[in-house]
All heavy atoms as an XYZ file, in Angstrom:
899
protein
N       9.943      6.646      8.693
C       9.021      6.633      7.579
C       7.651      6.976      8.004
O       6.954      7.728      7.308
C       9.113      5.330      6.835
C      10.435      5.177      6.053
S      10.758      3.643      5.258
C       9.224      2.848      4.985
N       7.145      6.334      9.067
C       5.800      6.685      9.541
C       5.954      7.708     10.627
O       6.814      7.598     11.516
C       5.141      5.432     10.157
C       4.777      4.454      9.020
C       4.006      3.363      9.691
N       3.659      2.367      8.611
C       3.454      1.082      8.824
N       3.690      0.558     10.008
N       3.135      0.273      7.775
N       5.087      8.725     10.599
C       5.145      9.837     11.598
C       4.972      9.256     12.983
O       4.081      8.417     13.204
C       4.109     10.913     11.325
C       4.415     11.615     10.080
O       5.608     11.638      9.640
O       3.539     12.258      9.441
N       5.772      9.721     13.941
C       5.590      9.271     15.330
C       6.132      7.915     15.637
O       6.000      7.463     16.679
N       6.797      7.295     14.637
C       7.341      5.953     14.892
C       8.815      6.046     15.101
O       9.580      6.401     14.192
C       7.022      5.130     13.692
C       7.466      3.660     13.767
O       8.073      3.328     14.873
O       7.275      2.836     12.896
N       9.287      5.911     16.340
C      10.667      6.048     16.703
C      11.620      5.074     15.926
O      12.692      5.392     15.682
C      10.888      5.866     18.210
C      10.279      6.971     19.071
O      10.040      8.029     18.458
O      10.048      6.693     20.215
N      11.121      3.963     15.501
C      11.881      2.995     14.877
C      11.885      3.150     13.313
O      12.549      2.423     12.588
N      11.184      4.183     12.825
C      11.078      4.448     11.409
C      12.405      4.610     10.639
O      12.605      4.073      9.595
C      10.077      5.481     11.075
O      10.562      6.705     11.640
N      13.261      5.429     11.237
C      14.617      5.651     10.565
C      15.410      4.376     10.583
O      16.149      4.053      9.674
C      15.353      6.804     11.242
C      14.926      8.190     10.722
C      15.738      9.241     11.457
C      15.150      8.347      9.282
N      15.377      3.637     11.739
C      16.144      2.392     11.845
C      15.557      1.440     10.754
O      16.365      0.725     10.145
C      15.990      1.800     13.220
C      16.709      2.516     14.253
O      17.631      3.276     13.940
O      16.392      2.293     15.422
N      14.244      1.346     10.609
C      13.654      0.520      9.583
C      14.074      0.932      8.217
O      14.440      0.091      7.383
C      12.122      0.612      9.674
C      11.383     -0.235      8.664
C       9.908      0.046      8.607
O       9.410      1.018      9.149
O       9.194     -0.838      8.063
N      14.057      2.224      7.976
C      14.447      2.687      6.658
C      15.861      2.387      6.299
O      16.196      1.840      5.259
C      14.313      4.266      6.601
C      14.947      4.981      5.400
C      14.199      4.683      4.157
C      14.999      6.459      5.702
N      16.763      2.653      7.297
C      18.266      2.335      7.048
C      18.475      0.822      6.792
O      19.268      0.425      6.038
C      19.126      2.933      8.085
C      19.200      4.409      8.028
C      18.958      5.168      9.165
C      19.320      5.074      6.848
C      19.034      6.539      9.107
C      19.389      6.494      6.791
C      19.253      7.204      7.964
N      17.749      0.016      7.554
C      17.841     -1.459      7.442
C      17.420     -1.850      6.022
O      18.077     -2.636      5.375
C      17.027     -2.154      8.490
C      16.828     -3.587      8.289
C      18.142     -4.456      8.194
O      19.130     -4.014      8.864
O      18.110     -5.500      7.577
N      16.289     -1.357      5.607
C      15.759     -1.700      4.314
C      16.625     -1.195      3.140
O      16.813     -1.894      2.109
C      14.366     -1.160      4.090
C      13.295     -1.823      4.950
C      11.994     -1.045      4.928
C      13.095     -3.206      4.622
N      17.281     -0.091      3.320
C      18.187      0.429      2.308
C      19.612     -0.013      2.408
O      20.515      0.264      1.562
C      18.221      1.968      2.346
C      16.863      2.591      1.940
C      16.835      4.131      2.172
C      16.531      2.362      0.478
N      19.940     -0.815      3.410
C      21.300     -1.199      3.778
C      21.930     -2.174      2.712
O      23.124     -2.288      2.605
C      21.421     -1.786      5.138
O      20.742     -3.062      5.169
N      21.098     -2.877      2.023
C      21.556     -3.956      1.096
C      21.361     -3.496     -0.309
O      20.278     -2.976     -0.743
C      20.908     -5.276      1.340
C      21.662     -6.358      0.774
N      21.682     -6.688     -0.584
C      22.478     -7.301      1.314
C      22.370     -7.696     -0.824
N      22.960     -8.147      0.262
N      22.360     -3.658     -1.163
C      22.316     -3.178     -2.522
C      21.205     -3.837     -3.368
O      20.685     -3.241     -4.259
C      23.659     -3.401     -3.236
C      24.057     -4.804     -3.345
C      25.436     -4.963     -4.002
O      25.795     -4.204     -4.926
O      26.190     -5.907     -3.658
N      20.912     -5.087     -3.064
C      19.808     -5.760     -3.880
C      18.478     -5.103     -3.591
O      17.778     -4.825     -4.515
C      19.709     -7.248     -3.436
C      20.823     -8.129     -3.850
C      21.000     -9.323     -3.249
C      21.817     -7.714     -4.770
C      22.074    -10.246     -3.575
C      22.887     -8.606     -5.169
C      22.978     -9.812     -4.510
O      24.029    -10.634     -4.860
N      18.198     -4.784     -2.271
C      16.943     -4.095     -2.012
C      16.953     -2.729     -2.655
O      15.898     -2.202     -3.148
C      16.738     -4.003     -0.519
C      16.411     -5.357      0.070
C      15.965     -5.346      1.529
N      16.884     -4.866      2.480
C      17.726     -5.625      3.107
N      17.735     -6.955      2.965
N      18.586     -5.128      4.015
N      18.101     -1.927     -2.581
C      18.109     -0.620     -3.200
C      17.908     -0.750     -4.661
O      17.085      0.100     -5.288
C      19.427      0.004     -2.950
C      19.619      0.506     -1.558
C      20.842      1.421     -1.381
N      22.126      0.838     -1.971
C      22.976      0.178     -1.195
N      22.675     -0.143      0.095
N      24.068     -0.273     -1.726
N      18.443     -1.724     -5.369
C      18.338     -1.895     -6.742
C      16.784     -2.216     -7.102
O      16.286     -1.599     -8.047
C      19.192     -3.036     -7.233
C      19.105     -3.330     -8.697
C      19.618     -2.423     -9.652
C      18.429     -4.423     -9.227
C      19.476     -2.662    -11.055
C      18.313     -4.686    -10.595
C      18.842     -3.765    -11.491
O      18.728     -3.961    -12.783
N      16.177     -3.001     -6.333
C      14.746     -3.339     -6.564
C      13.920     -2.044     -6.455
O      13.045     -1.758     -7.220
C      14.229     -4.422     -5.573
C      14.925     -5.757     -5.811
C      12.714     -4.517     -5.488
C      14.777     -6.759     -4.754
N      14.123     -1.243     -5.360
C      13.384     -0.037     -5.165
C      13.688      0.957     -6.284
O      12.797      1.640     -6.740
C      13.710      0.495     -3.781
C      13.205     -0.357     -2.596
C      13.835      0.105     -1.339
C      11.747     -0.407     -2.540
N      14.945      1.097     -6.713
C      15.257      1.967     -7.735
C      14.564      1.614     -9.039
O      14.099      2.412     -9.793
C      16.753      2.012     -8.040
C      17.532      2.948     -7.147
C      17.112      4.219     -6.622
C      18.799      2.798     -6.584
N      18.053      4.735     -5.780
C      19.185      3.926     -5.834
C      19.780      1.778     -6.755
C      20.360      4.064     -5.161
C      20.986      1.931     -6.121
C      21.258      3.080     -5.311
N      14.506      0.321     -9.335
C      13.826     -0.129    -10.558
C      12.360      0.223    -10.448
O      11.763      0.668    -11.525
C      13.937     -1.660    -10.643
N      11.758      0.143     -9.373
C      10.303      0.515     -9.249
C      10.156      2.033     -9.249
O       9.093      2.591     -9.621
C       9.712     -0.064     -7.941
C       9.484     -1.542     -7.888
C       9.008     -1.958     -6.535
C       8.499     -1.978     -8.919
N      11.142      2.848     -8.830
C      11.075      4.244     -8.869
C      11.426      4.929    -10.233
O      11.083      6.011    -10.449
C      12.018      4.809     -7.780
N      12.087      4.088    -11.104
C      12.606      4.640    -12.315
C      11.356      5.186    -13.264
O      10.574      4.385    -13.640
C      13.314      3.564    -13.059
C      13.852      4.032    -14.460
O      13.802      5.301    -14.694
O      14.256      3.202    -15.257
N      11.285      6.504    -13.416
C      10.214      7.079    -14.243
C      10.279      6.592    -15.670
O       9.233      6.434    -16.337
C      10.374      8.549    -14.089
C      11.797      8.758    -13.650
C      12.233      7.538    -12.998
N      11.434      6.299    -16.235
C      11.598      5.871    -17.634
C      11.044      4.460    -17.835
O      10.557      4.081    -18.862
C      12.947      5.963    -18.094
C      13.444      7.426    -18.115
O      12.653      8.322    -18.296
O      14.685      7.578    -17.936
N      11.149      3.660    -16.822
C      10.750      2.261    -16.928
C       9.452      1.983    -16.289
O       8.973      0.863    -16.189
N       8.832      2.999    -15.716
C       7.584      2.818    -14.991
C       6.417      2.342    -15.885
O       6.257      2.845    -16.975
C       7.211      4.119    -14.214
C       6.035      3.876    -13.290
C       5.837      5.086    -12.364
N       6.992      5.291    -11.559
C       7.343      6.480    -11.177
N       6.623      7.542    -11.413
N       8.420      6.664    -10.409
N       5.679      1.484    -15.319
C       4.513      0.933    -16.025
C       3.451      0.662    -14.966
O       3.768      0.526    -13.827
C       4.877     -0.341    -16.813
O       3.669     -0.808    -17.405
C       5.467     -1.405    -15.959
N       2.258      0.509    -15.452
C       1.203      0.171    -14.450
C       1.060     -1.338    -14.216
O       0.401     -1.813    -13.336
C      -0.226      0.684    -15.030
C      -0.298      2.206    -14.924
O       0.394      2.766    -14.082
O      -1.084      2.732    -15.689
N       1.861     -2.074    -15.053
C       1.883     -3.562    -14.854
C       2.965     -3.945    -13.883
O       3.945     -3.302    -13.736
C       2.298     -4.188    -16.245
C       1.212     -3.851    -17.343
C      -0.060     -4.510    -17.109
O      -0.090     -5.703    -16.622
O      -1.100     -3.843    -17.240
N       2.709     -4.985    -13.131
C       3.740     -5.475    -12.224
C       4.932     -5.991    -13.028
O       4.799     -6.337    -14.143
C       3.016     -6.735    -11.522
C       1.594     -6.546    -11.864
C       1.516     -5.732    -13.036
N       6.120     -5.903    -12.395
C       7.342     -6.404    -13.088
C       7.690     -7.706    -12.589
O       7.371     -8.108    -11.469
C       8.552     -5.362    -12.886
C       8.880     -5.132    -11.491
C       8.215     -4.067    -13.597
C      10.129     -4.329    -11.304
N       8.338     -8.542    -13.470
C       8.754     -9.907    -13.092
C      10.033     -9.801    -12.226
O      10.875     -9.059    -12.510
C       9.086    -10.684    -14.396
C       7.989    -10.689    -15.429
C       7.046    -11.845    -15.346
N       7.687    -13.161    -15.137
C       7.055    -14.122    -14.396
N       5.859    -13.926    -13.915
N       7.678    -15.255    -14.239
N      10.015    -10.559    -11.201
C      11.192    -10.583    -10.330
C      12.384    -11.122    -11.002
O      13.528    -10.882    -10.526
C      10.936    -11.333     -8.963
O      10.505    -12.668     -9.296
C       9.902    -10.609     -8.225
N      12.206    -11.850    -12.050
C      13.344    -12.453    -12.769
C      14.173    -11.363    -13.415
O      15.359    -11.562    -13.804
C      12.933    -13.467    -13.858
O      11.904    -12.900    -14.672
C      12.311    -14.706    -13.208
N      13.703    -10.141    -13.578
C      14.392     -8.969    -14.061
C      15.661     -8.755    -13.256
O      16.733     -8.314    -13.668
C      13.501     -7.710    -13.940
C      14.168     -6.350    -14.159
C      14.555     -6.250    -15.659
C      13.258     -5.230    -13.774
N      15.570     -9.127    -11.972
C      16.681     -8.805    -10.996
C      17.741     -9.925    -10.996
O      18.832     -9.767    -10.456
C      16.204     -8.540     -9.568
C      15.179     -7.433     -9.578
C      13.806     -7.724     -9.295
C      15.497     -6.181     -9.847
C      12.885     -6.752     -9.361
C      14.583     -5.086     -9.899
C      13.322     -5.497     -9.622
N      17.414    -11.118    -11.537
C      18.369    -12.246    -11.473
C      18.940    -12.541    -12.844
O      20.048    -12.999    -12.938
C      17.678    -13.458    -10.896
O      16.585    -13.808    -11.594
C      17.364    -13.182     -9.420
N      18.086    -12.421    -13.901
C      18.608    -12.883    -15.236
C      18.743    -14.352    -15.299
O      18.619    -15.104    -14.277
N      19.078    -14.824    -16.480
C      19.152    -16.257    -16.672
C      20.574    -16.747    -16.223
O      20.707    -17.996    -15.965
C      19.028    -16.610    -18.096
C      17.520    -16.382    -18.554
O      16.603    -16.448    -17.710
O      17.340    -16.128    -19.751
N      21.561    -15.936    -16.231
C      22.951    -16.368    -15.956
C      23.312    -16.242    -14.464
O      24.387    -16.672    -14.097
C      23.951    -15.456    -16.762
C      23.735    -15.593    -18.183
O      23.250    -16.695    -18.698
O      24.062    -14.660    -18.941
N      22.437    -15.690    -13.656
C      22.739    -15.552    -12.255
C      22.692    -16.851    -11.503
O      21.900    -17.753    -11.861
C      21.817    -14.531    -11.603
C      21.895    -13.164    -12.130
C      23.299    -12.545    -11.851
O      23.871    -12.836    -10.887
O      23.671    -11.690    -12.712
N      23.538    -16.968    -10.486
C      23.535    -18.246     -9.616
C      22.232    -18.367     -8.912
O      21.508    -17.365     -8.614
C      24.691    -18.064     -8.735
C      25.014    -16.596     -8.736
C      24.494    -16.074    -10.022
N      21.872    -19.613     -8.602
C      20.645    -19.855     -7.842
C      20.577    -19.127     -6.448
O      19.603    -18.861     -5.952
C      20.344    -21.335     -7.643
C      19.987    -21.993     -8.895
O      19.396    -21.343     -9.780
O      20.155    -23.246     -8.998
N      21.762    -18.931     -5.881
C      21.860    -18.310     -4.591
C      21.200    -16.904     -4.590
O      20.530    -16.560     -3.635
C      23.329    -18.304     -4.033
C      23.295    -17.923     -2.585
C      24.206    -17.297     -4.784
C      22.897    -18.981     -1.631
N      21.399    -16.177     -5.658
C      20.750    -14.873     -5.746
C      19.252    -15.006     -5.785
O      18.538    -14.248     -5.094
C      21.242    -14.103     -7.018
C      20.626    -12.768     -7.225
C      20.700    -11.870     -6.046
C      21.211    -12.150     -8.487
N      18.724    -15.921     -6.538
C      17.212    -16.141     -6.504
C      16.774    -16.458     -5.137
O      15.716    -16.045     -4.737
C      16.884    -17.246     -7.497
C      16.964    -16.775     -8.928
C      16.412    -17.837     -9.888
N      16.496    -17.331    -11.243
C      17.396    -17.746    -12.127
N      18.193    -18.714    -11.869
N      17.384    -17.205    -13.343
N      17.468    -17.331     -4.443
C      17.131    -17.798     -3.141
C      17.167    -16.542     -2.157
O      16.240    -16.386     -1.355
C      18.034    -18.868     -2.595
C      17.808    -20.201     -3.393
C      17.836    -19.149     -1.160
C      18.849    -21.263     -3.241
N      18.207    -15.799     -2.228
C      18.298    -14.574     -1.354
C      17.105    -13.665     -1.535
O      16.532    -13.131     -0.684
C      19.613    -13.830     -1.601
C      20.745    -14.495     -0.904
C      22.053    -13.659     -1.078
O      21.939    -12.398     -0.931
O      23.075    -14.268     -1.446
N      16.833    -13.353     -2.843
C      15.686    -12.505     -3.174
C      14.379    -13.019     -2.655
O      13.624    -12.359     -1.949
C      15.541    -12.264     -4.660
C      16.688    -11.440     -5.310
C      16.500    -11.374     -6.770
C      16.638     -9.922     -4.752
N      14.148    -14.260     -2.919
C      12.871    -14.950     -2.576
C      12.619    -15.085     -1.028
O      11.561    -14.963     -0.565
C      12.727    -16.282     -3.242
C      11.399    -16.970     -3.048
C      11.342    -18.157     -3.937
N       9.992    -18.703     -4.031
C       8.941    -18.286     -4.657
N       9.070    -17.141     -5.338
N       7.775    -18.849     -4.551
N      13.733    -15.404     -0.318
C      13.581    -15.695      1.127
C      14.079    -14.590      2.037
O      13.870    -14.763      3.275
C      14.335    -17.024      1.377
C      13.741    -18.195      0.788
N      12.583    -18.798      1.152
C      14.105    -18.907     -0.386
C      12.295    -19.811      0.375
N      13.141    -19.927     -0.594
N      14.652    -13.576      1.519
C      15.159    -12.472      2.348
C      14.672    -11.158      1.903
O      13.865    -10.435      2.556
C      16.689    -12.566      2.404
C      17.312    -11.552      3.324
O      16.636    -10.905      4.084
N      18.631    -11.397      3.246
N      15.215    -10.670      0.765
C      15.007     -9.305      0.331
C      13.540     -8.938     -0.037
O      13.028     -7.884      0.397
C      15.981     -8.910     -0.791
C      17.407     -9.157     -0.368
N      17.990     -8.560      0.644
C      18.318    -10.022     -0.870
C      19.215     -8.972      0.812
N      19.452     -9.874     -0.115
N      12.987     -9.766     -0.940
C      11.589     -9.429     -1.293
C      10.585     -9.519     -0.172
O       9.756     -8.619     -0.038
C      11.125    -10.365     -2.466
C      11.905     -9.997     -3.789
C      11.621    -11.047     -4.824
C      11.581     -8.616     -4.295
N      10.706    -10.542      0.706
C       9.768    -10.533      1.936
C       9.999     -9.320      2.747
O       8.943     -8.810      3.316
C      10.099    -11.802      2.599
C      10.750    -12.730      1.586
C      11.402    -11.763      0.666
N      11.193     -8.879      3.002
C      11.393     -7.711      3.841
C      10.729     -6.464      3.303
O      10.101     -5.711      3.961
C      12.932     -7.384      3.973
C      13.587     -8.251      5.029
C      15.014     -7.784      5.257
C      15.635     -8.685      6.305
N      16.969     -8.281      6.679
N      10.926     -6.245      1.972
C      10.332     -5.107      1.297
C       8.798     -5.172      1.329
O       8.065     -4.218      1.462
C      10.849     -4.932     -0.118
C      12.313     -4.562     -0.207
C      12.780     -4.655     -1.705
C      12.613     -3.251      0.388
N       8.271     -6.469      1.149
C       6.834     -6.646      1.151
C       6.287     -6.417      2.537
O       5.222     -5.824      2.734
C       6.499     -8.089      0.657
C       5.032     -8.294      0.467
O       4.399     -7.666     -0.306
O       4.469     -9.271      1.108
N       6.910     -6.877      3.594
C       6.518     -6.716      4.941
C       6.455     -5.270      5.329
O       5.602     -4.803      6.098
C       7.400     -7.510      5.930
C       7.152     -8.998      5.894
O       6.201     -9.454      5.280
O       8.052     -9.712      6.410
N       7.324     -4.481      4.816
C       7.386     -3.065      5.025
C       6.350     -2.255      4.218
O       6.260     -1.037      4.305
C       8.785     -2.473      4.884
N       5.682     -3.038      3.315
C       4.699     -2.436      2.448
C       5.260     -1.423      1.354
O       4.582     -0.587      0.905
C       3.560     -1.779      3.154
C       2.817     -2.718      4.045
C       1.599     -2.050      4.810
O       1.681     -0.825      5.057
O       0.721     -2.813      5.070
N       6.572     -1.617      1.125
C       7.246     -0.803      0.059
C       6.974     -1.435     -1.280
O       6.952     -0.678     -2.275
C       8.647     -0.658      0.369
C       9.028      0.075      1.662
C      10.557      0.079      1.888
C       8.538      1.509      1.654
N       6.815     -2.746     -1.376
C       6.488     -3.403     -2.554
C       5.309     -4.318     -2.298
O       5.084     -4.813     -1.145
C       7.655     -4.146     -3.179
C       8.847     -3.323     -3.405
C       7.962     -5.400     -2.305
N       4.507     -4.694     -3.314
C       3.580     -5.728     -3.239
C       4.168     -6.906     -4.117
O       4.319     -6.737     -5.306
C       2.246     -5.279     -3.907
C       1.417     -4.438     -2.912
O       1.538     -4.682     -1.705
O       0.619     -3.633     -3.433
N       4.619     -7.944     -3.415
C       5.281     -8.988     -4.069
C       4.390    -10.210     -4.082
O       3.780    -10.644     -3.064
C       6.525     -9.278     -3.313
C       7.245    -10.552     -3.769
C       7.641    -10.883     -5.101
C       7.733    -11.643     -2.950
N       8.287    -12.091     -5.128
C       8.357    -12.579     -3.809
C       7.679    -11.904     -1.558
C       8.896    -13.744     -3.320
C       8.234    -13.036     -1.157
C       8.794    -14.024     -1.970
N       4.198    -10.877     -5.282
C       3.447    -12.095     -5.296
C       4.384    -13.242     -5.663
O       4.880    -13.351     -6.830
C       2.402    -11.933     -6.426
C       1.472    -13.153     -6.557
O       1.845    -14.195     -6.052
O       0.389    -12.954     -7.185
N       4.705    -14.031     -4.700
C       5.666    -15.102     -4.914
C       5.174    -16.133     -5.883
O       5.977    -16.806     -6.521
C       5.945    -15.683     -3.507
C       4.913    -15.190     -2.680
C       4.258    -13.995     -3.325
N       3.856    -16.309     -6.008
C       3.279    -17.279     -6.949
C       3.581    -16.917     -8.378
O       3.930    -17.747     -9.208
C       1.779    -17.486     -6.694
C       1.415    -18.033     -5.369
C       1.915    -19.442     -5.138
O       1.795    -20.216     -6.134
O       2.479    -19.707     -4.036
N       3.344    -15.610     -8.744
C       3.520    -15.193    -10.123
C       4.895    -14.557    -10.372
O       5.251    -14.176    -11.472
C       2.456    -14.185    -10.510
O       2.571    -13.006     -9.682
C       1.039    -14.730    -10.422
N       5.646    -14.455     -9.223
C       7.007    -13.848     -9.237
C       6.916    -12.423     -9.849
O       7.699    -12.038    -10.721
C       7.896    -14.687     -9.987
C       8.312    -16.009     -9.255
C       9.550    -16.714     -9.740
O      10.381    -16.094    -10.352
O       9.510    -17.877     -9.502
N       5.983    -11.661     -9.401
C       5.814    -10.259     -9.850
C       5.808     -9.318     -8.590
O       5.543     -9.734     -7.489
C       4.498    -10.019    -10.641
O       3.446    -10.409     -9.832
C       4.570    -10.815    -11.951
N       6.247     -8.066     -8.881
C       6.075     -7.092     -7.797
C       5.761     -5.722     -8.382
O       5.959     -5.506     -9.564
C       7.336     -7.066     -6.953
C       8.645     -6.510     -7.555
C       9.126     -5.329     -6.721
C       9.702     -7.652     -7.503
N       5.175     -4.867     -7.540
C       4.858     -3.543     -7.902
C       4.948     -2.684     -6.694
O       5.281     -3.173     -5.596
C       3.490     -3.519     -8.494
C       2.318     -4.047     -7.629
C       1.033     -4.169     -8.367
O       0.736     -3.287     -9.193
O       0.373     -5.192     -8.151
N       4.788     -1.347     -6.868
C       4.968     -0.486     -5.711
C       3.901     -0.771     -4.712
O       2.771     -1.027     -4.939
C       4.715      0.951     -6.209
C       5.764      1.523     -7.112
C       5.340      2.787     -7.679
N       6.444      3.528     -8.242
C       6.711      4.793     -8.042
N       5.899      5.546     -7.154
N       7.756      5.332     -8.481
N       4.389     -0.737     -3.403
C       3.486     -0.990     -2.334
C       2.851      0.294     -1.784
O       3.204      1.366     -2.259
N       1.944      0.196     -0.852
C       1.208      1.409     -0.373
C       2.112      2.411      0.323
O       1.728      3.593      0.330
C       0.144      0.770      0.604
C       0.555     -0.591      0.876
C       1.490     -1.014     -0.277
N       3.320      2.013      0.804
C       4.176      2.941      1.450
C       5.392      3.369      0.571
O       6.293      4.025      1.031
C       4.697      2.314      2.750
C       3.607      2.122      3.786
C       4.142      1.581      5.080
N       5.246      2.413      5.599
C       6.226      1.847      6.327
N       6.266      0.634      6.646
N       7.122      2.709      6.841
N       5.324      3.030     -0.695
C       6.546      3.301     -1.527
C       6.891      4.748     -1.583
O       8.045      5.139     -1.583
C       6.219      2.765     -2.974
C       7.501      2.764     -3.856
C       8.331      1.751     -3.813
C       7.727      3.895     -4.662
C       9.521      1.861     -4.640
C       8.856      3.940     -5.460
C       9.726      2.899     -5.448
N       5.849      5.576     -1.700
C       6.129      7.081     -1.787
C       6.991      7.630     -0.576
O       7.652      8.544     -0.746
C       4.855      7.845     -1.972
C       4.200      7.565     -3.320
C       2.888      8.403     -3.503
O       2.560      9.196     -2.549
O       2.315      8.260     -4.553
N       6.843      6.966      0.538
C       7.544      7.372      1.706
C       9.056      7.216      1.527
O       9.903      7.951      2.144
C       7.119      6.572      2.949
C       5.763      6.851      3.374
C       5.255      5.928      4.513
O       6.160      5.600      5.310
O       4.064      5.557      4.506
N       9.527      6.276      0.772
C      10.898      6.040      0.595
C      11.576      6.685     -0.614
O      12.799      6.845     -0.722
C      11.210      4.511      0.589
C      12.664      4.251      1.001
C      10.957      3.899     -0.760
C      12.871      2.747      1.419
N      10.733      7.161     -1.520
C      11.276      7.763     -2.861
C      12.170      8.914     -2.568
O      13.278      8.912     -3.262
C      10.105      8.207     -3.663
C       9.558      7.084     -4.608
C       8.564      7.598     -5.579
O       7.479      8.033     -5.118
O       8.914      7.471     -6.808
N      11.980      9.868     -1.732
C      12.986     10.915     -1.518
C      14.358     10.407     -0.992
O      15.486     10.900     -1.494
C      12.453     11.821     -0.395
C      10.951     11.472     -0.401
C      10.899     10.059     -0.863
N      14.360      9.323     -0.288
C      15.685      8.734      0.165
C      16.383      8.046     -1.002
O      17.559      8.083     -1.095
C      15.410      7.709      1.409
C      14.858      8.466      2.552
C      13.553      8.461      2.825
C      15.744      9.085      3.421
C      13.034      9.124      3.975
C      15.300      9.707      4.565
C      13.948      9.732      4.790
N      15.573      7.398     -1.827
C      16.185      6.746     -3.012
C      16.805      7.753     -3.946
O      17.949      7.519     -4.439
C      15.117      5.956     -3.777
C      14.488      4.749     -3.128
C      13.348      4.284     -3.932
C      15.587      3.683     -2.935
N      16.207      8.866     -4.143
C      16.728      9.963     -4.966
C      18.039     10.526     -4.314
O      19.055     10.693     -5.066
C      15.759     11.117     -5.204
C      14.625     10.700     -6.007
C      13.456     11.756     -5.988
O      13.772     12.887     -5.618
O      12.336     11.399     -6.477
N      18.049     10.659     -3.072
C      19.247     11.184     -2.319
C      20.385     10.187     -2.435
O      21.542     10.624     -2.741
C      18.868     11.432     -0.855
C      20.033     12.008     -0.094
S      19.592     12.283      1.623
C      19.309     10.645      2.258
N      20.176      8.955     -2.234
C      21.176      7.956     -2.365
C      21.644      7.816     -3.759
O      22.909      7.683     -3.995
C      20.680      6.544     -1.905
C      20.408      6.602     -0.359
C      21.601      5.458     -2.246
C      19.707      5.359      0.118
N      20.784      7.852     -4.723
C      21.168      7.783     -6.159
C      22.059      8.894     -6.556
O      23.091      8.767     -7.166
C      19.959      7.714     -7.091
C      20.217      7.389     -8.529
O      21.147      6.565     -8.756
O      19.591      8.007     -9.384
N      21.749     10.122     -6.101
C      22.545     11.344     -6.428
C      23.888     11.227     -5.770
O      24.881     11.567     -6.335
C      21.777     12.617     -5.868
C      20.592     12.952     -6.718
O      20.397     12.465     -7.814
O      19.824     13.772     -6.211
N      23.925     10.722     -4.573
C      25.201     10.596     -3.884
C      26.080      9.546     -4.492
O      27.343      9.753     -4.623
C      24.912     10.176     -2.357
C      26.140      9.797     -1.566
C      26.508     10.946     -0.672
N      27.514     10.479      0.223
C      28.700     11.011      0.250
N      29.021     12.031     -0.575
N      29.566     10.588      1.156
N      25.511      8.403     -4.881
C      26.352      7.397     -5.577
C      26.871      7.891     -6.957
O      27.924      7.630     -7.353
C      25.520      6.125     -5.783
C      25.345      5.444     -4.393
C      24.807      4.007     -4.512
O      24.577      3.562     -5.521
O      24.682      3.416     -3.337
N      26.022      8.629     -7.707
C      26.445      9.220     -8.945
C      27.649     10.155     -8.722
O      28.579     10.148     -9.448
C      25.328      9.946     -9.685
C      24.467      9.025    -10.420
C      23.522      9.832    -11.266
N      22.440      8.968    -11.518
C      21.169      9.412    -11.728
N      20.947     10.710    -11.679
N      20.163      8.599    -11.910
N      27.526     11.001     -7.715
C      28.578     11.948     -7.341
C      29.855     11.140     -6.994
O      30.960     11.559     -7.400
C      28.088     12.842     -6.140
C      29.155     13.863     -5.689
C      29.417     14.940     -6.500
C      29.877     13.659     -4.558
C      30.439     15.921     -6.094
C      30.822     14.595     -4.184
C      31.074     15.713     -4.931
N      29.703     10.125     -6.213
C      30.893      9.356     -5.844
C      31.625      8.729     -7.106
O      32.838      8.694     -7.175
C      30.521      8.194     -4.868
O      30.070      8.742     -3.675
N      30.885      8.262     -8.029
C      31.334      7.691     -9.228
C      32.093      8.735    -10.084
O      33.120      8.526    -10.711
C      30.370      6.964    -10.082
C      29.927      5.686     -9.547
C      29.000      4.921    -10.601
N      27.845      5.620    -10.901
C      26.674      5.461    -10.416
N      26.528      4.632     -9.308
N      25.593      6.168    -10.811
N      31.535      9.970    -10.080
C      32.116     11.057    -10.904
C      33.451     11.475    -10.258
O      34.351     11.983    -10.977
C      31.203     12.227    -10.959
C      29.985     11.929    -11.780
O      29.950     10.987    -12.527
O      28.893     12.736    -11.700
N      33.615     11.381     -8.968
C      34.786     11.782     -8.207
C      35.948     10.804     -8.532
O      37.119     11.146     -8.355
C      34.535     11.854     -6.765
C      33.603     12.954     -6.382
C      34.307     14.283     -6.387
O      35.382     14.477     -5.924
O      33.651     15.175     -7.012
N      35.591      9.556     -8.895
C      36.660      8.551     -9.047
C      37.467      8.764    -10.302
O      37.160      9.299    -11.327
C      36.072      7.131     -9.240
O      35.291      6.837     -7.969
């Protein structure tokens, strides 16, 4: 993701390796749902989801995305928005999204 950084592809694949992180990034990339306002992290868990999902998001997935500067996550207000490096990952999100749609169409 960063020029000249040998670990950048490894970092990218690690961040995209989990479906929860991909879903969060896709939600932020969605042009139809885009707003200048931060989104609530409860969007990803809903009221019916088990507490384990909230715990995983709060203690694993959201901190990883925040540390990579792909999202700006505020645990106090439970909001997130695009981080300063978000644009670096957008082409990969589009590629993965297209591939997953193609796979579903083949089924």
